[in-house]
C-alpha positions as CSV (number, residue, x, y, z in Angstrom):
1,M,65.9,-20.9,1.7
2,R,62.7,-23.1,3.0
3,L,61.7,-20.2,5.2
4,T,61.6,-17.9,2.2
5,M,59.4,-20.6,0.2
6,M,57.2,-21.0,3.0
7,T,57.2,-17.1,3.4
8,A,56.3,-16.7,-0.4
9,G,54.0,-19.9,-0.2
10,L,51.6,-17.6,2.1
11,A,51.9,-14.7,0.3
12,L,50.5,-15.9,-2.5
13,A,48.2,-18.0,-0.5
14,A,46.9,-14.7,0.8
15,T,47.0,-13.0,-2.5
16,G,44.8,-16.0,-3.6
17,A,42.5,-15.5,-1.3
18,L,42.3,-11.8,-1.3
19,A,41.4,-11.9,-4.8
20,Q,38.4,-14.3,-4.0
21,D,37.3,-12.1,-1.6
22,N,36.8,-9.6,-3.8
23,D,35.2,-11.8,-6.6
24,V,31.3,-11.0,-7.2
25,T,28.6,-12.7,-9.2
26,L,25.3,-10.9,-10.1
27,Q,22.8,-13.2,-11.3
28,L,20.4,-10.7,-13.4
29,Q,16.4,-11.3,-13.7
30,W,16.7,-11.1,-17.2
31,V,18.5,-10.6,-20.3
32,T,21.0,-8.2,-21.3
33,Q,19.1,-5.3,-21.3
34,A,18.7,-1.5,-20.0
35,Q,16.8,-2.8,-17.0
36,F,20.0,-3.8,-15.4
37,A,22.3,-0.7,-17.1
38,G,23.4,0.7,-13.4
39,Y,25.4,-2.6,-13.2
40,Y,27.0,-2.3,-16.9
41,V,27.7,0.8,-16.3
42,A,29.8,0.1,-13.0
43,Q,31.6,-2.3,-14.7
44,D,32.2,-0.5,-17.7
45,K,33.3,2.9,-16.4
46,G,36.0,1.1,-13.5
47,Y,33.2,1.7,-10.6
48,Y,33.4,-1.8,-9.1
49,E,37.1,-1.8,-10.1
50,E,37.4,1.2,-7.9
51,E,36.2,-0.6,-4.8
52,G,38.5,-3.3,-5.8
53,L,36.3,-5.8,-7.0
54,N,36.0,-8.6,-10.0
55,V,32.5,-8.6,-10.9
56,T,30.8,-11.5,-13.0
57,I,27.4,-10.4,-14.2
58,L,25.2,-13.3,-15.3
59,P,22.4,-12.9,-17.7
60,G,19.0,-14.4,-16.7
61,G,16.7,-16.1,-19.2
62,P,13.4,-17.6,-19.5
63,D,14.9,-20.8,-18.0
64,I,16.5,-19.4,-15.1
65,A,15.4,-18.6,-11.9
66,P,17.6,-16.3,-9.6
67,P,16.5,-18.1,-6.4
68,Q,17.7,-21.2,-7.5
69,V,21.1,-19.8,-8.8
70,L,21.6,-18.2,-5.6
71,A,20.7,-21.3,-3.6
72,G,23.2,-23.3,-5.5
73,G,26.2,-21.2,-5.1
74,G,26.1,-19.9,-8.7
75,A,25.8,-16.1,-7.7
76,D,26.2,-14.0,-4.8
77,V,24.1,-11.7,-5.1
78,M,20.5,-12.2,-7.2
79,L,18.3,-9.6,-8.5
80,N,14.6,-10.3,-8.0
81,W,11.2,-9.2,-7.3
82,M,9.8,-8.6,-3.5
83,P,6.8,-10.9,-4.1
84,S,9.4,-13.6,-5.4
85,A,12.1,-13.2,-2.8
86,L,9.6,-13.2,0.2
87,S,7.8,-16.2,-1.5
88,A,10.9,-17.9,-1.8
89,R,12.0,-17.0,1.7
90,E,8.8,-18.2,3.2
91,K,9.3,-21.5,1.3
92,G,12.8,-22.0,3.0
93,L,15.0,-20.4,0.8
94,P,16.8,-17.6,3.4
95,V,17.2,-14.9,1.2
96,V,17.9,-11.3,2.8
97,N,17.3,-7.6,0.3
98,I,20.3,-5.6,1.2
99,A,19.9,-2.9,-1.3
100,Q,16.7,-1.4,-3.4
101,P,17.3,0.6,-6.7
102,F,14.3,0.7,-8.1
103,K,11.5,3.1,-6.3
104,S,8.8,2.2,-8.3
105,S,6.8,-0.6,-10.4
106,G,7.2,-0.6,-14.1
107,L,4.5,-3.2,-14.3
108,M,1.3,-3.1,-16.1
109,L,-1.4,-4.5,-18.0
110,T,-2.2,-3.3,-21.9
111,C,-5.7,-4.1,-23.0
112,W,-7.6,-3.8,-26.2
113,K,-9.6,-0.5,-25.6
114,D,-12.4,-2.0,-28.1
115,T,-12.9,-5.0,-25.6
116,G,-14.9,-2.4,-23.3
117,I,-12.2,-2.3,-20.7
118,T,-12.4,0.6,-18.3
119,G,-11.6,-0.6,-15.3
120,V,-10.6,-3.6,-13.0
121,E,-14.5,-4.9,-12.5
122,D,-14.4,-5.3,-16.5
123,F,-11.7,-7.7,-16.3
124,R,-14.4,-10.7,-15.2
125,G,-15.1,-12.6,-18.2
126,K,-11.9,-11.7,-19.8
127,T,-8.6,-13.6,-20.6
128,I,-5.6,-11.6,-19.4
129,G,-1.9,-12.8,-19.8
130,V,0.4,-13.5,-17.0
131,W,4.0,-13.8,-16.5
132,F,4.3,-16.6,-14.3
133,F,8.0,-18.3,-12.6
134,G,7.4,-16.0,-9.5
135,N,6.3,-12.6,-11.6
136,E,2.5,-13.8,-11.0
137,Y,2.3,-13.1,-7.4
138,P,1.3,-9.6,-8.2
139,F,-1.4,-10.0,-10.2
140,L,-3.0,-12.9,-8.1
141,S,-2.9,-10.6,-5.0
142,W,-4.4,-7.9,-6.8
143,M,-7.3,-9.8,-8.5
144,S,-7.9,-11.5,-4.8
145,Q,-8.5,-8.2,-3.0
146,A,-10.7,-6.8,-5.7
147,G,-12.7,-9.9,-5.4
148,I,-12.1,-11.4,-8.6
149,P,-11.9,-14.7,-9.3
150,T,-8.7,-16.5,-11.5
151,E,-10.3,-19.4,-12.5
152,G,-12.3,-18.2,-15.3
153,G,-16.1,-17.9,-16.0
154,E,-18.3,-15.2,-16.5
155,D,-17.2,-13.5,-13.0
156,G,-13.9,-14.4,-13.2
157,V,-10.8,-14.0,-15.5
158,T,-9.2,-16.4,-17.5
159,V,-5.6,-16.4,-17.1
160,L,-3.0,-17.0,-19.9
161,K,0.0,-18.3,-19.3
162,Q,2.2,-16.0,-21.2
163,G,5.4,-16.1,-22.7
164,F,8.2,-13.5,-22.6
165,N,6.0,-11.4,-25.8
166,V,3.5,-9.6,-26.6
167,D,1.6,-12.3,-29.2
168,P,-1.4,-13.2,-27.1
169,L,-2.6,-9.4,-27.6
170,L,-1.7,-9.0,-31.5
171,Q,-3.1,-12.4,-31.6
172,R,-6.1,-11.4,-29.9
173,Q,-5.8,-14.5,-27.7
174,A,-6.1,-12.0,-24.7
175,D,-7.9,-9.4,-23.7
176,C,-5.0,-7.9,-21.9
177,I,-1.6,-8.9,-21.4
178,S,1.2,-8.2,-18.4
179,T,3.9,-5.5,-20.1
180,M,6.3,-3.8,-18.0
181,T,6.4,0.5,-18.9
182,Y,9.6,-0.1,-20.0
183,N,9.8,-3.3,-22.3
184,E,6.7,-4.9,-23.5
185,Y,4.8,-1.9,-23.8
186,G,6.8,-0.1,-26.6
187,Q,7.0,-3.6,-28.4
188,V,3.0,-3.7,-28.6
189,L,3.6,0.1,-30.1
190,D,6.5,-1.2,-32.6
191,A,4.0,-3.9,-33.9
192,G,1.9,-1.2,-35.7
193,V,-0.5,-0.7,-33.0
194,N,-2.0,3.1,-31.9
195,P,-1.9,4.0,-28.1
196,D,-5.3,5.3,-29.0
197,E,-5.9,1.3,-29.0
198,L,-5.0,0.5,-26.0
199,V,-6.1,1.2,-22.3
200,T,-3.1,0.3,-19.6
201,F,-3.7,-0.1,-15.8
202,K,-0.4,0.7,-13.9
203,Y,0.1,-1.1,-10.7
204,E,1.9,1.7,-9.1
205,D,-1.8,3.8,-10.0
206,Q,-3.4,0.7,-8.3
207,G,-2.0,0.9,-5.2
208,V,-1.0,-2.6,-5.6
209,A,2.3,-2.2,-6.8
210,T,5.2,-4.2,-5.2
211,L,8.8,-3.6,-5.4
212,E,11.7,-4.6,-8.3
213,D,14.5,-5.4,-9.2
214,G,16.3,-5.2,-5.4
215,M,19.4,-7.4,-4.6
216,W,18.6,-10.6,-2.4
217,V,22.1,-12.3,-0.9
218,L,22.1,-15.5,1.6
219,E,21.3,-14.7,5.2
220,E,24.2,-17.0,6.4
221,N,26.4,-15.3,4.1
222,L,25.4,-12.0,5.8
223,E,27.1,-13.3,9.0
224,D,31.0,-12.9,7.6
225,P,32.1,-10.1,8.1
226,A,34.3,-10.4,4.6
227,F,31.2,-10.9,2.9
228,V,29.4,-8.0,4.2
229,D,32.3,-5.6,3.2
230,K,32.2,-6.8,0.1
231,M,28.7,-6.4,-0.2
232,V,29.0,-2.6,0.9
233,R,31.8,-2.1,-2.0
234,F,29.1,-3.7,-4.5
235,V,26.3,-1.6,-3.3
236,R,28.1,1.7,-3.4
237,A,29.7,0.8,-7.1
238,S,26.7,-0.1,-8.0
239,M,24.4,2.6,-7.5
240,K,26.9,4.9,-8.5
241,G,26.5,3.3,-11.9
242,W,22.7,3.7,-12.0
243,K,22.6,7.3,-11.2
244,D,25.5,7.7,-13.8
245,A,23.2,5.8,-16.1
246,E,20.2,7.8,-15.0
247,A,21.9,11.3,-15.8
248,N,23.6,10.0,-19.6
249,P,20.7,7.3,-20.8
250,A,22.1,7.2,-24.0
251,E,25.5,6.4,-22.9
252,A,24.4,4.0,-20.9
253,A,21.8,2.0,-23.3
254,Q,25.1,2.1,-25.9
255,I,26.8,0.2,-23.1
256,V,24.4,-2.1,-22.3
257,L,24.2,-2.6,-26.4
258,D,27.9,-3.4,-26.2
259,N,27.4,-5.9,-23.4
260,D,24.6,-7.5,-25.4
261,E,26.4,-10.8,-26.7
262,T,23.2,-12.4,-28.5
263,G,23.0,-9.5,-30.3
264,A,19.4,-9.3,-30.2
265,Q,18.8,-5.3,-28.9
266,S,19.1,-2.4,-30.5
267,L,20.5,1.2,-29.6
268,E,17.0,2.5,-30.8
269,A,15.2,0.1,-28.1
270,Q,17.5,0.5,-25.0
271,E,17.4,3.6,-25.7
272,R,14.0,3.9,-25.2
273,M,13.9,1.3,-22.1
274,M,16.7,3.4,-20.8
275,T,14.5,6.5,-20.6
276,E,11.6,4.4,-19.0
277,V,13.8,2.9,-16.2
278,A,15.5,5.9,-15.5
279,L,11.8,7.1,-14.1
280,L,11.6,4.0,-11.9
281,T,15.0,4.0,-10.3
282,A,14.7,7.9,-9.6
283,G,14.1,9.0,-6.0
284,S,16.2,5.9,-4.7
285,N,19.9,6.0,-4.0
286,G,19.8,2.1,-2.7
287,A,18.7,2.3,0.6
288,L,15.2,0.3,1.2
289,D,12.2,2.7,2.4
290,E,10.3,1.0,4.8
291,A,6.9,2.5,4.0
292,D,7.5,0.5,0.4
293,Y,8.7,-3.0,2.0
294,Q,5.7,-2.4,4.2
295,R,2.9,-1.4,1.0
296,T,4.5,-4.6,-0.9
297,V,4.0,-7.2,2.2
298,E,0.4,-6.0,2.8
299,T,-0.3,-6.2,-0.6
300,L,1.1,-9.7,-0.6
301,L,-0.5,-10.9,2.6
302,A,-4.0,-9.3,1.4
303,G,-4.9,-12.2,-1.0
304,G,-8.0,-13.8,1.1
305,S,-8.0,-17.4,1.3
306,D,-5.1,-18.0,-1.2
307,P,-2.4,-15.2,-0.1
308,V,1.4,-15.0,-1.4
309,I,3.2,-14.9,1.6
310,A,0.7,-16.6,4.8
311,A,3.1,-14.3,7.6
312,A,4.4,-11.3,7.5
313,P,8.1,-11.9,7.1
314,E,10.9,-11.6,9.5
315,G,14.4,-10.3,9.1
316,A,13.8,-10.3,4.9
317,W,15.5,-7.1,4.9
318,T,19.0,-5.1,6.0
319,S,19.9,-1.6,6.3
320,A,23.3,-2.7,7.3
321,I,25.0,-2.9,4.2
322,T,23.1,0.6,2.7
323,D,24.0,2.3,5.7
324,Q,27.6,2.0,5.4
325,A,27.9,1.9,1.6
326,L,25.6,5.5,1.4
327,N,26.9,7.1,4.7
């Protein structure tokens, strides 16, 4: 009887350990929206379950910094823009990119055309809204490369710390604001602004695009074979969800809406967002393109006396997970 109970106890403990090994917590970079559709589709359609995973998706928000959540053990994986992640790594948080679903950048500046802005040099003397909390790095690097100071004055730009909305443009507090192709630009149009009244500058077109929405984990965890195996399955299921979302944008938008507990999103907005997001994930199977990585690093290093990162990082990404997940 004692042996039977001991065996049962060991089996129960093993089952508990196995269940824990299959738990994955993902910290999103922002609130529930189609920017993250691939993960919600993977969860909704059972792709994670097929891989034996129990995935919890944590929405982000203005007061949530994914690197801090990851560092504190609140998540196994975070989504983060590469400038923010590499800056955090240089400051001592050993994060590693394990997959890159987004191939292109959706970041751009949206300006009033009547300000006379037609090119980057016209930014001088203007007020530009910029997101912070790690999102400012691409802009600051761009201005540094262009030789445009960010301390104001006739020769420089006045940086307005922009909230995560488009009010500064609509209220004429700024000549330009930061927008994403799939989100805030649409909000400007929804406010009744005609596209002909605007001029946009996509970071991708300006040659200063940096990678966005990569999957990042703590370096030390990659030393654990069980964690690596879990991430292989997670990436494989996630990319299956992303390709499904690309192929079925309307369905993906509805799935996202079904997972929005705030009730703040509309189906129309999510369908529009999903259509734009699909353009950014197109061409990626989840594996990080080394050329894209090098371009991002070079952009961040090209900051003159104030670069985003001081030296090219070592060990900041690995293909080990995607090599197994996608082949």
